[in-house]
Each structure stands twice: as structure tokens, then as C-alpha cells.
N, C-alpha and C positions, 0 to 999 in steps of 0.2 A: 688411752687419755681421754678421749671425747667419748668414752661409752656411756656414761649417763646423759650428757648432753644429747647424742646421737638418739638414745632410746626415748627420750622426752619428745624430739622433735618429730620420729618415726610415728610415736603415737598421736601426736597433734594431726599429722598428715593422713595418717589412715582413716580419720573420722571424714576426712573431705573427699578422698577417693570414691566412696559410694554414692555422692552428691551429683545428680545430674544438673543442678543450677544451684549458685551461691549467691547469696544476697549480701549487702553491705555489712549487714550484722555478722554473718557467717565469718568474713574477711577479718572482721575487727575481733572477735572472739579467738580466731586463729592466731593472729598478730599479738594479742594479749598471751597467749600461751608461748609463742615464740620469744616473746619480750621476757616472760618468766624464767624461760628455759636459759637463755643468754645471762641473765643475771645471776642467776644460780650456779653458772659456769663461770662466774668471777669477771666476766667482759666490763670493761670500761662502760660506765654508765651513758656518756657522751655517744660511744661508738654505738651502743645499742639503741639509743635513741634515733640516731641518724640512719642505722640499718632500716629498723619498723618503719621508718616515715619514707625511705625508699621503697621497700616492698609495697607499702600500703598506696603510694601514689601510683606505681606501676600495675598493682593489682585491680585497683578500682578504674583506672584511667585508659587502661590499654583494650585493644579489641583481641578478643579471643582466636587462638588458631583453631582452623576448622577441624585439626586433627587431634585436639586436646580436649579433655573435659574441663569445667571449671576448676576442680579440685586439683588437676594435673597442672593445669595453667598457673596457679597459686605456687605450687611446688616448684615448676620450672623458673619462676621469678625468684624465691628464694635461694634457689640454687646458683642461679647467676650472679646475685647480689652477695652470696656468701662467697663466691669465686673472687669477686671484685674486693670485698672486704679483707680477704687472705694476702691479696696481691696482685690479681689478675692472671700472671703467667709466672713461669719458673725464671729466677733471676740466678745468673752465672756470675762466676768469679771473674773479676778484671785483670787480665794478665798484662804484664807490659809488652810492647812492641819489641823492645830490647831488653833481653832478660839480663839480671835474674829479677823476677817478679817478688815483691816483699809481701808477705801476708801476716799481718800481726793479730793475734787474738788478746782481748781485753775483757775485763769482767769482774764481777765481785769474787771474793774469796770461797773456795767449794762450789763454785758453779762448772767446773769440769774442766777448764783451759786445756791442762795438761793433757790429759786423755783425748779430748776432741783434736788437738794439735797432731796426736800421733795418727787417729783416726782419719783425719784429714790428708795428711800426708800419704796413708796408705791408697786413700780413693784416688789422689790427684795422681799418684804414681801409675795407677791402672790406667790413667788416662793419658800417659805419655810423659809426665813431667818427671823431672829428677829433684826431689825436694832435698832440703837441707833442715833439719829443726834445729831451732836454737833456744838454750835453756838461760830465760832472761829473769826468771822468778828468783830473785838473789835472797828474798827473804824468807820464805817458808822453808823449814827444815826438811832436807831430803828431797826437794822438788827437782833438783838437778838429776839426782840419782834416779828419781822416777822416770824422768823424760829418757835417761839414757838406758833405763832396762826397757823402755817401751820400743825404744829405736833399734835396740839390740833383736828384740822379738821380730821386727818388723823389717830388720836389714837396711835400715834407713840411717845413714850417718846425724849424730847429733853434734853439735858445736857448743862448747862450754867453756868458761874461764873461771875454773874453781877459785883461782886466788883474787879474783877481782868482785867486787859489792857494787861495781858501776854498771847498771844495766843499758845506759847509752853506749858506753864504750864497747860492752859485749855485742850489741846489736849492730854497731858499725863495722867491728872486726868480723863479723859472722857475714856479712854483705859481701866485704871484701874477700874473704875466704871462699864464698860460692863463687865468684867471679874467676878466682884461680883454678878452681876444682871443676868449673864446667856445670854447675848447679844451676838450674833454670828457675827453681823457686827455693824462697826462704821462709820457713814459717817460724814465727817468733812467738814464744810462750811467754806472756809477761805474768807479772806477781798479779795476785788479785788484790784490789783496793775498793773502799769506799768512795762513792763519787763525791763525798763531802770532805775527803782528805786532800786537802789543797795541795800538799807537798809530792803526794804520790800522783795525782793528776798532772802536776805541772811536769814530773819524770815522764809520762807518756807524752805529753806536748813536746819535751826533748827530743825523746826516740823519734817521734815523726819528723822533726826537722833533721835529726841524722841520718835517718835511712829512707825517708820520704816513701812511705809504704803505698802500695798501688790498691790495696784492700785492707781495712781494718774491719773486724767482723768482731761484734760483741757477743761473748757466749752468756746465754740467759737460761737460768734452771726454771723450766716450765711449773715446778713445784711451788714457786714463790709467789704464784698467782699476780694480784695486780702491782705488787712491788716490782714486778720485773718490768712491767711498763714506766715506773716511775724512775727505775735505774736506766732503761734504755733513754729516756729523753734526757736524763743527766750526763749520760756518756756522749749522747750526740751532740748536745749542746756545747760540750768541752772540747771534744776532739773530732766531730763530725765522721761518725761511722759509716761504714758503706753496706752494711748488712747484718743480719743477726742470725747466730747459730744457736737454735733452741734444742737444749738438751733435756733428756729424761721425758719423753713423750711416751715411752711405754710405761710410765709411774701412773699413780692413781691421781693425777691431778685434774683440775675441772676445765681446764683449757682456755680459760680466759687470755692468758698472756699470747698464745698463739693467734686468737683472734683480735686482739686490741693492738698488739704490737705494730703492725703495718700501719693501721688507721691513725695511731697516735703519733709515731715518729717520722712517717714518711719514708722509714726505710724497710726494704724487703727482708723477708726470712729467707735465707740463701739454703742453709742446710738444717736437718734436724738429726738429732741423736735418738735413737730408738732401742736403746739395749748398752748392755756393759761390753760386749765383745768388740774388738777392735774394726770388725766389719760391719758394726750396727750405727751405720751413717747414710742418711739418704740426701740425696737434692731435695727440696721443698718445691712440690707441685700444688699450688693452690686449687687448681680444680679437681685433682685427685683426691685432696684431704677433704674437699666441699663434698664430693661424691660419697666418701667414708662416712662422712658426719650424717648424711642423709638415708646411710643404708642402701646406696647404689652400687657399692663396689668399687674395686680399684683393680679393674683387669691388666692394666699396662704394667703398674708395679708388679703384680703377680708375674707376669711373663718375665719381666727382668731379673727378678729374684731367681726364678726356674733356670734362666740362661746362664746366670751367674754360678750356679749352684750345680748344675747336673752337667755330667760327664757325657759328652754326646754319644761316643763310641760305647760306652757301658749301657746307654739308654737304648740304643740300637741292638746290643746284644740280649737286653733284657725282652725287648719287643719279640725277638727271635724265638726266645724259649718261651713266651707267652704264647705265640702262634704254634710251636709244636708241642706244646702241653710238658715242655721238660722246666718247667719253673719250680726252683726248691726254696726251702727255707731260708738258704743262705742268700739267694735273690731277693726275697722278702724282705730280709735285713736291709740288704743294700737300698732299697727303695725306701725304707723307714729313714734311713740315715740321709739319705739324698734330702728327704722332705724337713729333717731336722736342720739341715745346712741353709735351708731357706729361710728358717726363722720360727718363733712361736707358731704352733699351729692354729691356735685361735686368731691370731693376726691374719694369717694366710687364707682362713676360711672367710674372715671379715671382707675380704679383698674380692670375694666371689659375689656378684649380684645376687640378692635375694637371700644370703646367707646371714647376713649380718644383723636381720631383725627375724631370722628364722626360730621359732621355738625349741626346735631339735637342736640348735647350735649352744642355747643356753644350758640346755640339759646335758650336753655333753661332757665328759671327763677330760679336757684338753691337758694333760699333766705332763711334763717333760719327765717325771718319773716313771710314768706309764712306758714310754718309750725305753727308758733304761730297763725296765723290768723285763720288756720283751727282748731285749739284747742280752739280758743275763741268762735268760731261759735258752736262746738260741745257743750261745756260746758253750753251755752246758750240756749240749748234744753232742753225740760224736759225729763224725763227717757224714757216715753212713745214714744216721738218722735225719740229719739235715736234708740229704738229697732224696730219701725215702722215707718222710714222715709217718707213712701207713703200717712200718713195722713197728711203732712205738705204742707198745701195750702198757698194761697197768703197771709192771714191775718198773719199765724204762721211764715212766712218768713219774713215779715215786723218786727215782735216782735223779732226775733231771730237775724235780722240786726242790730236793735237797742239795743239790749242787749249785742251783741258782739262789738260794735263800726265798724261795717262793713256796707257794701252795700247790697242789696237785690240781685244784681247781684253776689256778692261773694258768697252769701248763695246757688243761683241757682248753680254757676260753681261747688261748693263741691258736691252738691247733685248729680249732673250730672256725675262728678268723681266717687262718690260711686256707682252708677248705673253701671258705666261701670266695675268696678272693680268686681261687683257682675256677672255680665255677663261672664267676662272673668274666673271666678272661677269655673261657671257654666260648660263652654266649657271644662276647664280642668278636671272637674269631670266626665263629659260624655266620655271624651277620655280615661280617667282612667277605665271606667266601659267597654268600647268596647274593649279595649286593654288587658283586664284581670289583669292590674298592677294599683297599686295606682298611683295616679297623686301627683307630687311634687309641693308645693306652697312655696312661700318666707318665710322664717323664720320656716318652718315647718320640 
């Protein structure tokens, strides 16, 4: 989402890094570039003015740290102000001291509330909660069926009253049901509504009075740009939201909604949707997002993704095979699948410091189809060929290519990549022996 903004800011700061001394004019020119980059990213004008003013005041009026060059000093200030703009620190859900906690999702039509309700239920269940999903969208056709389907996929109960069109009554009954069934979290999926629709906004107020939600999250589509901020202001004025769940951050949006929402509404972004899958939701960390925008990487998020996706026992077995040189194409496939479980490859590499702005990353083919092609090729091999790829001669390569719907060149490329991986692993193992320490491998 922040790709264009990030590239603009990184290019601007690259000019500063080579300078041993900065004049006031250098700072002004840099901030002019920053201002243009933020406005092009659809950030609210007042927010941009306040941001640039704060950076200028600190950059010109503050003493330099001895360990920093003037260029790095300005970058440090922009980084800190960007964190402040995004909310300062991660903000969590407010749970009730006496369960059940009631969490209500509100927002415009098409913002993705139903899917986000299921994603949140899955995420919070992993944190030890016992959620109950509630279908209170009584207006959209098949909305109840959609939530029930998602609940079935996740094995999370869904409360609905198909015969009723009274959302307030459904919400009240759901809370009572949760108390009887020992559910400590109620997640209410409400109907999409325009903030200028007085009747539907009154319905939300009535629901709040009926169930007293401990948390009201406004689901905002990041692709809507500045309109998202207008909507957030209106909903906050009507029902006093507690936070924002920003969706579609994996899309080609300019990023202004994320950078403006907290500053304009005073309400924190608590979660972000980063994909279509039901596990594609994250707690929003302002410091990590600021680092990603400025090309500094996000190692903590990368580690968290790895811990969630990687099977520790399998990783240990892979490491043993690498050390004993018994690593096969089957093991190679397992590693690729582990990487896929962590998310899109370009997002993962963007979390590594230095990779986000590296030219080689821009030139890489980070395509999900490439992983599927590799899978198809390996699955077209016999068990013996996967375990002993050196026996794959010309005729076998033709057969594998035909069976996988690829070309012989694709098969040759995969075998070459695999051989290079084995050589690299052997060199790591040799270094470990010489150094007297164990070598560390990916996912191990």
C-alpha cells in the first residue's frame, strides 16, 4: 500500500545521506519533497502541514547527536514524527473485566465488515478467547449465510435469528446466549450504512444502548482515500468509536487514510487487513509501519510471521538434513510452502532492512504463480527422482515437463536453483564446523 510513498521518501532521504553538513535550505528542500509525497499519497492537508511544521521545528532547532550525520538526524526526526502521526504505540482491544466482552463492527457498505469479523474472531481465539459471531446485518441479501459459512470454516459458532429483522433484538439475544454458553467474547457484524442515513445511524445507537459494547471498531476501506477520514469523523461523532480497523492495505492504495485517520479522529488504528485469507489480519504497530514506509524493514513482524507459520519439529529435521547433506527436493518444497504460509514474498522481503529499497528486489519476479509452477514440477517427479535429483536425465526432464504443464527450461531452472541451495547449505555447514558453532539456516 505504501510502496509509492515509501519510494518517494526513500529517494528524498538518499540525497541527504551523502552530505556532511546540512543548511537550512537543504532542510527546506527536503521537507518540500516530503510534503509533496504525503499530499500525493492522499494525506489530509492539515495533517501534512502539522507534520512538516513539527519536523522543521525539530530539524532546525535541535542539537545534533554526536553519533549521527546531519542527514541521518533529519531521517530520525521524520521517523519519530511518522510514528507519532500513526498513533505512537500499538493499541489493543478493551476487554470487559466481567465477560462477555462485546465488540461491534460498524462502517460503510462494502468495507468488509463480515470478513473482518471472522478474521478478528480467529485472531482473538488464538489469544485464548472464546468468540461468538453475531449476524446483525439484516438488510444485505445472504449476509447471514456469508457469516455462517465463515464461522463453519473457522469452527466458530454464529448466532443468527433469520426470522427477525430487528438488529437490536438480535444483538441483545446474542449477548444473553453468550452468557449462557460461556462465551467470553461477542463480535457483532452490523449492516453497512452511510453516515448520513439518520434511521440506520439511530439503529446503531439503539444497539449500543441495548448491549453496551466495550469496543466499537470502525471498518474502513483504505482504498477510499480521504473519504475514509470523512466517514471516520462522522461515525465517531455519532456513536463515539473506540478504534479503526483498516482493510485492504495489500491493495494499490496511496496510504492517506492510514496516515490521516488517527490525527483527524483521535482514535487509533487497532488492526489492519493485509489480504483476503482469513489469517490476513494484524495488530497495527505504528513504529513498525513507519519503519516499513522509510525502508528500514520490520524484523519483528517478520519473526512473528515465521513463528506462526513454521513447524518447529519440521524445521529441526530440515536443519539435520542440511547438515548431513540429505536435503531432497521434497524438503526443498516443504521450505517453499513454509514461506508461502508466511505471506506474499515481496511483503516478507520488504520487512528485511535494506531489501525494501534494493534494486534487485524491484527486479525480482515475486509471483505466487512461480511457487505453484515449482510445486507442479516436483509433484510430477517420482519419489526416487525427488530424493535423488542427480538421476534426472534428458528424457526424465521431458516427462516431468509434460506432466507438470511446464517446459524443459523450467525444469532445468528448478534443478539448478536446488543445486545452488544445496551448495550454499554445505558452505554454511562447513563454516559452522570451522567456527565451532552451529550454522543457522532459514526456518531452522
